[in-house]
C-alpha angles and dihedrals in degrees: 000000000000092000090053089049093054093043093056092044089053092046089057093057094055107120100191118058090201087076097051087110090076085074094048120113107276116248108265116271096359131125135166120227114202145173138187136209112210141180090252147328103279110091089197095065109011128086139218115256099177143004127204126183145160134192125236127208110188107305094344129097107215101218091171086067098046119142124214132160142149121230124214109235122214095243137026121282115248122233096251088058095049089053089062105045102016092228110138128198091251090056088062100047089100095036125123125267109255095252093051091048094052090044090055092045095052092049088051095050101039112171093328119129114259123235125194151144107257083352093175091076094049092047091053088051091052095046090050083075104028096054094058093042102042104013093239142086118241102282094199118126110254131217123191114208094204087056092053089047092048095049092052094045097046091059090069100032103033095167096040134103113249115217106217098181110136097238092043089056093046095052091044089054092047094242127144118253114223113229096220114078109213141125097263095044089048091050093050092049090048088050089054090050092047091052093045091050092050091054106043128074098202141015 
């Protein structure tokens, strides 16, 4: 009831009817898993450098419909940031302007639920751009894989401490870790975790 109320209130704030599709009923059994690379961890001042995403239909990752693009920041990336994500200023010379990147991303995700690892941060980064453009925050349902993992794990070790580090969860689920760290690879690995968690009863 409360979710419905907030969704309707959010919809009333939409200032561009071209994006009314964000409030449509989501395609059955489909989600989008996504990840961002950013200049830092502060949504108020940092910027998105790349977005990677894949669609899932049931238990299938639709790699033929993958989404990957680089975004031009408004200022040069500092050396400390480059060490983390390995994205250099030269890599972004042919990147999209932020508004174009967000437009493409919104059309890719549509009204599908969004899945991610520490998704709250990525959502905040996307909303940093969406809110000024459209007057709304993303209305899509959100699914946090570390939450799914925690809920399954805690049933069997109720007094234990659950390690929610990405690599730890991947190893525990018996999934391969890709060597290259980028938004698309991280989205694909997160998609693998999501599918595995949807299909096992215990860890």
